[in-house]
PAFIMAR-935777 format. One record per residue: residue number from 1; residue in one letter; chain; x, y, z of N, C-alpha, C in turn. Coordinates in steps of 0.02 Angstrom, whole numbers, plus 50000, padded with zeros to 5 digits. Example, Ala and Ser with C-alpha at 12.3 -4.5 7.8 and 13.67 -1.06 7.14 Angstrom:
(r 1,a,A,(50660,49716,50390),(50615,49775,50390),(50660,49835,50390))
(r 2,s,A,(50642,49888,50354),(50684,49947,50357),(50645,50002,50394))
This chain:
(r 1,x,A,(42846,49349,40271),(42871,49281,40269),(42812,49234,40259))
(r 2,x,A,(42813,49194,40208),(42759,49147,40193),(42765,49082,40232))
(r 3,x,A,(42714,49042,40227),(42713,48978,40262),(42738,48924,40215))
(r 4,x,A,(42784,48882,40238),(42809,48827,40198),(42813,48767,40245))
(r 5,x,A,(42771,48716,40233),(42769,48660,40280),(42831,48616,40276))
(r 6,x,A,(42872,48623,40224),(42933,48584,40220),(42991,48616,40258))
(r 7,x,A,(42984,48680,40273),(43038,48715,40308),(43025,48709,40383))
(r 8,x,A,(43078,48695,40421),(43070,48695,40493),(43059,48767,40516))
(r 9,x,A,(43016,48775,40564),(43000,48842,40589),(43062,48873,40621))
(r 10,x,A,(43073,48936,40604),(43128,48972,40635),(43100,49007,40696))
(r 11,x,A,(43136,49002,40752),(43112,49037,40811),(43131,49111,40803))
(r 12,x,A,(43087,49154,40830),(43101,49225,40828),(43162,49239,40872))
(r 13,x,A,(43198,49292,40853),(43254,49312,40895),(43225,49338,40960))
(r 14,x,A,(43238,49302,41014),(43208,49320,41078),(43259,49316,41133))
(r 15,x,A,(43248,49355,41184),(43284,49350,41246),(43233,49325,41297))
(r 16,x,A,(43247,49271,41334),(43198,49244,41381),(43171,49299,41427))
(r 17,x,A,(43104,49302,41432),(43072,49351,41475),(43066,49421,41445))
(r 18,x,A,(43093,49431,41385),(43091,49497,41354),(43034,49500,41304))
(r 19,x,A,(43022,49559,41278),(42969,49569,41228),(42992,49538,41162))
(r 20,x,A,(42946,49508,41126),(42960,49477,41062),(42989,49529,41014))
(r 21,x,A,(43046,49513,40983),(43079,49561,40939),(43059,49555,40867))
(r 22,x,A,(43035,49497,40847),(43017,49485,40777),(42952,49445,40775))
(r 23,x,A,(42903,49466,40735),(42841,49428,40733),(42851,49359,40703))
(r 24,x,A,(42810,49311,40725),(42812,49243,40700),(42751,49234,40655))
(r 25,x,A,(42763,49234,40590),(42710,49229,40540),(42719,49163,40503))
(r 26,x,A,(42670,49119,40506),(42675,49053,40474),(42615,49039,40429))
(r 27,x,A,(42587,49091,40399),(42532,49081,40353),(42549,49115,40286))
(r 28,x,A,(42515,49092,40234),(42528,49118,40167),(42511,49192,40164))
(r 29,x,A,(42548,49228,40121),(42542,49300,40117),(42471,49323,40100))
(r 30,x,A,(42438,49290,40052),(42371,49312,40032),(42320,49299,40088))
(r 31,x,A,(42332,49247,40128),(42288,49233,40185),(42299,49287,40238))
(r 32,x,A,(42362,49304,40251),(42378,49356,40300),(42348,49423,40279))
(r 33,x,A,(42348,49438,40215),(42320,49501,40191),(42245,49503,40206))
(r 34,x,A,(42210,49448,40196),(42138,49445,40211),(42126,49451,40286))
(r 35,x,A,(42165,49415,40326),(42155,49414,40398),(42175,49481,40431))
(r 36,x,A,(42220,49518,40399),(42242,49581,40429),(42186,49633,40432))
(r 37,x,A,(42132,49621,40395),(42073,49664,40400),(42040,49662,40469))
(r 38,x,A,(42056,49611,40509),(42029,49605,40576),(42067,49648,40627))
(r 39,x,A,(42125,49672,40607),(42168,49710,40653),(42150,49784,40650))
(r 40,x,A,(42156,49817,40707),(42146,49889,40710),(42206,49923,40677))
(r 41,x,A,(42198,49984,40651),(42255,50020,40622),(42311,50028,40674))
(r 42,x,A,(42371,50008,40654),(42428,50013,40698),(42434,49958,40750))
(r 43,x,A,(42388,49909,40750),(42391,49854,40799),(42446,49805,40776))
(r 44,x,A,(42499,49798,40815),(42555,49756,40793),(42539,49681,40799))
(r 45,x,A,(42551,49645,40746),(42540,49572,40744),(42604,49538,40769))
(r 46,x,A,(42596,49497,40821),(42654,49462,40850),(42658,49389,40825))
(r 47,x,A,(42600,49356,40819),(42598,49287,40795),(42540,49279,40747))
(r 48,x,A,(42551,49241,40694),(42498,49222,40648),(42514,49151,40626))
(r 49,x,A,(42477,49102,40653),(42490,49032,40638),(42426,48996,40621))
(r 50,x,A,(42430,48943,40580),(42371,48901,40567),(42364,48850,40623))
(r 51,x,A,(42303,48827,40635),(42292,48772,40682),(42232,48732,40659))
(r 52,x,A,(42227,48670,40683),(42171,48626,40666),(42168,48609,40593))
(r 53,x,A,(42119,48568,40574),(42104,48553,40504),(42157,48516,40465))
(r 54,x,A,(42199,48477,40497),(42250,48439,40461),(42219,48373,40438))
(r 55,x,A,(42225,48359,40373),(42196,48298,40345),(42244,48240,40355))
(r 56,x,A,(42217,48182,40374),(42259,48123,40381),(42271,48089,40314))
(r 57,x,A,(42233,48109,40263),(42240,48082,40196),(42296,48121,40160))
(r 58,x,A,(42352,48088,40147),(42409,48121,40115),(42395,48141,40043))
(r 59,x,A,(42346,48109,40011),(42329,48125,39942),(42290,48190,39936))
(r 60,x,A,(42256,48208,39990),(42214,48268,39988),(42253,48328,40016))
(r 61,x,A,(42257,48380,39976),(42291,48441,39998),(42246,48479,40047))
(r 62,x,A,(42277,48508,40098),(42240,48548,40145),(42235,48619,40118))
(r 63,x,A,(42175,48642,40107),(42163,48709,40080),(42164,48761,40137))
(r 64,x,A,(42181,48823,40122),(42181,48874,40175),(42115,48881,40212))
(r 65,x,A,(42058,48873,40177),(41994,48879,40211),(41977,48818,40254))
(r 66,x,A,(42018,48764,40249),(42009,48705,40291),(42044,48712,40358))
(r 67,x,A,(42088,48761,40364),(42125,48772,40427),(42093,48830,40465))
(r 68,x,A,(42110,48836,40528),(42091,48893,40569),(42155,48932,40582))
(r 69,x,A,(42148,48994,40606),(42207,49037,40614),(42206,49071,40683))
(r 70,x,A,(42264,49073,40713),(42273,49105,40778),(42316,49167,40766))
(r 71,x,A,(42287,49225,40782),(42323,49289,40776),(42330,49318,40846))
(r 72,x,A,(42391,49339,40862),(42403,49368,40928),(42436,49435,40918))
(r 73,x,A,(42406,49486,40949),(42434,49553,40948),(42453,49571,41020))
(r 74,x,A,(42475,49632,41031),(42492,49652,41099),(42430,49663,41142))
(r 75,x,A,(42371,49669,41111),(42311,49682,41151),(42256,49629,41143))
(r 76,x,A,(42260,49586,41091),(42206,49537,41079),(42233,49470,41056))
(r 77,x,A,(42192,49418,41067),(42204,49352,41039),(42143,49336,40996))
(r 78,x,A,(42155,49323,40932),(42099,49311,40885),(42101,49239,40861))
(r 79,x,A,(42044,49206,40864),(42035,49140,40836),(41991,49148,40774))
(r 80,x,A,(42018,49131,40716),(41983,49144,40653),(41971,49077,40618))
(r 81,x,A,(41908,49063,40603),(41890,49002,40566),(41910,49009,40493))
(r 82,x,A,(41926,48954,40461),(41945,48956,40391),(41892,48984,40345))
(r 83,x,A,(41829,48977,40364),(41776,49003,40322),(41777,49079,40317))
(r 84,x,A,(41814,49112,40362),(41820,49185,40358),(41850,49206,40291))
(r 85,x,A,(41892,49164,40263),(41923,49180,40199),(41872,49185,40143))
(r 86,x,A,(41816,49150,40150),(41763,49151,40099),(41709,49203,40113))
(r 87,x,A,(41680,49199,40174),(41621,49240,40187),(41629,49292,40242))
(r 88,x,A,(41691,49305,40264),(41707,49357,40312),(41668,49352,40378))
(r 89,x,A,(41654,49290,40400),(41624,49281,40466),(41656,49219,40497))
(r 90,x,A,(41654,49216,40563),(41681,49159,40599),(41746,49174,40635))
(r 91,x,A,(41746,49225,40678),(41805,49238,40719),(41784,49261,40788))
(r 92,x,A,(41829,49251,40837),(41819,49274,40905),(41882,49312,40926))
(r 93,x,A,(41872,49365,40963),(41929,49404,40989),(41926,49404,41065))
(r 94,x,A,(41983,49391,41096),(41988,49390,41169),(42039,49443,41189))
(r 95,x,A,(42023,49485,41239),(42071,49535,41261),(42129,49504,41300))
(r 96,x,A,(42190,49525,41285),(42249,49499,41319),(42248,49516,41394))
(r 97,x,A,(42215,49570,41413),(42214,49589,41484),(42180,49538,41528))
(r 98,x,A,(42139,49493,41497),(42104,49442,41536),(42141,49376,41540))
(r 99,x,A,(42199,49371,41505),(42237,49308,41505),(42268,49297,41574))
(r 100,x,A,(42258,49238,41602),(42286,49222,41667),(42338,49165,41663))
(r 101,x,A,(42344,49133,41605),(42393,49080,41598),(42387,49045,41531))
(r 102,x,A,(42439,49009,41513),(42440,48973,41449),(42485,48912,41456))
(r 103,x,A,(42467,48860,41420),(42508,48798,41421),(42500,48762,41354))
(r 104,x,A,(42541,48712,41342),(42535,48671,41282),(42551,48599,41297))
(r 105,x,A,(42526,48555,41254),(42539,48483,41259),(42564,48460,41191))
(r 106,x,A,(42620,48424,41191),(42648,48397,41129),(42612,48332,41111))
(r 107,x,A,(42599,48323,41046),(42572,48261,41019),(42613,48243,40959))
(r 108,x,A,(42599,48186,40929),(42638,48162,40872),(42638,48210,40813))
(r 109,x,A,(42580,48237,40796),(42574,48280,40737),(42580,48355,40751))
(r 110,x,A,(42590,48374,40812),(42593,48445,40830),(42579,48453,40903))
(r 111,x,A,(42549,48507,40921),(42530,48515,40992),(42469,48559,40999))
(r 112,x,A,(42439,48555,41058),(42380,48594,41074),(42400,48650,41122))
(r 113,x,A,(42376,48709,41109),(42387,48767,41153),(42323,48779,41191))
(r 114,x,A,(42328,48788,41256),(42271,48807,41297),(42286,48874,41329))
(r 115,x,A,(42241,48923,41318),(42248,48989,41348),(42189,48999,41396))
(r 116,x,A,(42205,49017,41458),(42154,49027,41509),(42141,49102,41518))
(r 117,x,A,(42076,49118,41520),(42055,49188,41528),(42014,49195,41591))
(r 118,x,A,(42019,49253,41622),(41976,49270,41678),(41906,49284,41651))
(r 119,x,A,(41855,49256,41682),(41786,49266,41661),(41759,49328,41696))
(r 120,x,A,(41745,49381,41657),(41720,49443,41687),(41649,49436,41714))
(r 121,x,A,(41610,49390,41687),(41541,49381,41709),(41536,49339,41772))
(r 122,x,A,(41582,49290,41780),(41581,49246,41838),(41653,49235,41860))
(r 123,x,A,(41674,49271,41912),(41744,49269,41933),(41765,49202,41963))
(r 124,x,A,(41716,49158,41978),(41732,49093,42007),(41753,49043,41954))
(r 125,x,A,(41736,49056,41891),(41753,49011,41836),(41799,49046,41786))
(r 126,x,A,(41851,49011,41766),(41895,49036,41713),(41871,49007,41647))
(r 127,x,A,(41892,49037,41593),(41875,49013,41526),(41939,48985,41495))
(r 128,x,A,(41937,48923,41470),(41994,48892,41437),(41978,48885,41363))
(r 129,x,A,(42022,48911,41320),(42013,48905,41248),(42072,48864,41221))
(r 130,x,A,(42055,48812,41182),(42107,48767,41156),(42115,48776,41081))
(r 131,x,A,(42177,48777,41059),(42194,48782,40988),(42232,48718,40971))
(r 132,x,A,(42202,48674,40930),(42230,48608,40916),(42273,48607,40853))
(r 133,x,A,(42319,48559,40852),(42363,48547,40794),(42403,48608,40773))
(r 134,x,A,(42437,48638,40821),(42483,48694,40806),(42553,48666,40797))
(r 135,x,A,(42596,48704,40765),(42666,48686,40759),(42699,48688,40828))
(r 136,x,A,(42746,48643,40840),(42777,48638,40906),(42819,48699,40924))
(r 137,x,A,(42862,48722,40878),(42904,48779,40894),(42863,48843,40902))
(r 138,x,A,(42812,48850,40860),(42769,48909,40866),(42732,48908,40932))
(r 139,x,A,(42707,48849,40953),(42671,48844,41016),(42716,48862,41075))
(r 140,x,A,(42778,48838,41074),(42825,48854,41127),(42838,48928,41131))
(r 141,x,A,(42846,48961,41073),(42859,49033,41071),(42798,49072,41096))
(r 142,x,A,(42738,49051,41077),(42676,49084,41099),(42669,49079,41174))
(r 143,x,A,(42678,49019,41202),(42670,49009,41274),(42722,49050,41312))
(r 144,x,A,(42784,49051,41287),(42836,49090,41320),(42818,49164,41320))
(r 145,x,A,(42795,49190,41264),(42777,49261,41260),(42717,49277,41305))
(r 146,x,A,(42665,49237,41302),(42605,49251,41343),(42621,49249,41417))
(r 147,x,A,(42657,49198,41439),(42673,49192,41510),(42721,49247,41533))
(r 148,x,A,(42768,49267,41490),(42813,49322,41506),(42774,49387,41511))
(r 149,x,A,(42725,49397,41467),(42685,49458,41469),(42643,49461,41532))
(r 150,x,A,(42619,49404,41555),(42579,49402,41617),(42623,49426,41676))
(r 151,x,A,(42686,49405,41677),(42731,49425,41731),(42754,49497,41725))
(r 152,x,A,(42755,49524,41663),(42775,49594,41652),(42720,49643,41669))
(r 153,x,A,(42658,49622,41661),(42602,49668,41670),(42551,49640,41719))
(r 154,x,A,(42510,49683,41744),(42453,49662,41784),(42397,49712,41770))
(r 155,x,A,(42339,49698,41796),(42282,49743,41788),(42257,49765,41856))
(r 156,x,A,(42233,49826,41859),(42203,49852,41920),(42139,49813,41934))
(r 157,x,A,(42130,49786,41994),(42069,49748,42008),(42006,49792,42009))
(r 158,x,A,(42014,49858,42018),(41956,49903,42021),(41934,49926,41952))
(r 159,x,A,(41981,49953,41912),(41961,49982,41846),(41983,49938,41787))
(r 160,x,A,(42021,49885,41799),(42044,49837,41748),(42092,49868,41697))
(r 161,x,A,(42119,49927,41711),(42169,49957,41666),(42235,49920,41674))
(r 162,x,A,(42272,49915,41619),(42336,49880,41619),(42389,49921,41657))
(r 163,x,A,(42426,49887,41700),(42480,49918,41738),(42545,49885,41717))
(r 164,x,A,(42596,49924,41703),(42660,49896,41681),(42715,49905,41733))
(r 165,x,A,(42701,49938,41788),(42750,49948,41841),(42723,49920,41905))
(r 166,x,A,(42766,49914,41954),(42748,49888,42019),(42720,49945,42062))
(r 167,x,A,(42659,49966,42048),(42628,50022,42082),(42599,50001,42149))
(r 168,x,A,(42595,50050,42195),(42561,50041,42258),(42488,50061,42251))
(r 169,x,A,(42476,50114,42210),(42409,50138,42194),(42401,50141,42119))
(r 170,x,A,(42341,50127,42095),(42327,50129,42023),(42332,50202,41998))
(r 171,x,A,(42371,50215,41946),(42376,50283,41920),(42313,50306,41884))
(r 172,x,A,(42269,50259,41867),(42208,50276,41830),(42150,50293,41876))
(r 173,x,A,(42140,50253,41929),(42081,50263,41973),(42099,50275,42046))
(r 174,x,A,(42162,50265,42064),(42184,50278,42133),(42173,50221,42182))
(r 175,x,A,(42149,50163,42157),(42137,50106,42202),(42202,50080,42231))
(r 176,x,A,(42200,50058,42294),(42259,50030,42326),(42274,49961,42296))
(r 177,x,A,(42335,49951,42275),(42355,49887,42244),(42394,49844,42293))
(r 178,x,A,(42421,49875,42346),(42458,49839,42398),(42434,49864,42465))
(r 179,x,A,(42440,49821,42514),(42424,49842,42581),(42484,49879,42609))
(r 180,x,A,(42470,49934,42644),(42523,49973,42675),(42527,49956,42749))
(r 181,x,A,(42587,49958,42775),(42598,49946,42846),(42568,50005,42885))
(r 182,x,A,(42530,49990,42936),(42498,50043,42976),(42549,50080,43019))
(r 183,x,A,(42607,50049,43030),(42658,50079,43071),(42705,50125,43031))
(r 184,x,A,(42736,50097,42979),(42786,50136,42942),(42761,50163,42875))
(r 185,x,A,(42704,50138,42851),(42675,50163,42789),(42705,50133,42725))
(r 186,x,A,(42753,50087,42732),(42784,50054,42674),(42739,49997,42650))
(r 187,x,A,(42741,49983,42583),(42700,49927,42558),(42725,49859,42585))
(r 188,x,A,(42677,49817,42603),(42693,49749,42626),(42690,49702,42567))
(r 189,x,A,(42732,49650,42565),(42727,49600,42511),(42659,49567,42512))
(r 190,x,A,(42636,49545,42453),(42571,49513,42448),(42569,49451,42492))
(r 191,x,A,(42518,49445,42534),(42510,49388,42578),(42547,49392,42643))
(r 192,x,A,(42586,49445,42654),(42624,49452,42717),(42580,49481,42771))
(r 193,x,A,(42583,49451,42831),(42545,49477,42887),(42585,49532,42923))
(r 194,x,A,(42650,49522,42927),(42693,49570,42963),(42737,49608,42912))
(r 195,x,A,(42751,49669,42930),(42793,49711,42888),(42866,49689,42894))
(r 196,x,A,(42900,49676,42839),(42970,49654,42843),(43018,49712,42859))
(r 197,x,A,(42993,49773,42856),(43036,49831,42868),(43037,49851,42942))
(r 198,x,A,(42979,49857,42973),(42976,49882,43042),(42962,49828,43095))
(r 199,x,A,(42945,49768,43074),(42932,49715,43125),(42979,49658,43117))
């Protein structure tokens, strides 16, 4: 599906809180072909949208290399500068396992997406990355998907492997993920001082 700025964005067929059923692609086909070289073999692309670089001069056409691109897969978030289309440099990749939240703000010409990442080097500071001048419907879909994925998955605090079930112990390294009641041995809810089962 190519990008057409005259067409209103179609939202992907989604069920709230469910996995995205159809990718949201809003960039031209030849641009997507170039950018797909950044993806690992078999890495599914969920979102590909342009951001930033919108000219206020209506007489001047916005060229693909004047925009930046946001690519989201099930494992990474990629920010690609427009110059990548010319000289194959200028992109950053962020692992999805480090995402701790996402939000957006609507403005007159579009909206800004902010994605917050856990800082592996300094756990006291989070990293916020902003993507400006995104399409409104695309931004809403991205935020919904990212926040739903955060609630669907978690990471083991010891080995950082992705967990998709409500485990008591990490299946990868064996670290305790929940506190167990010393009396009955059942897992206690996070933050609970007393066991709801035996006390």
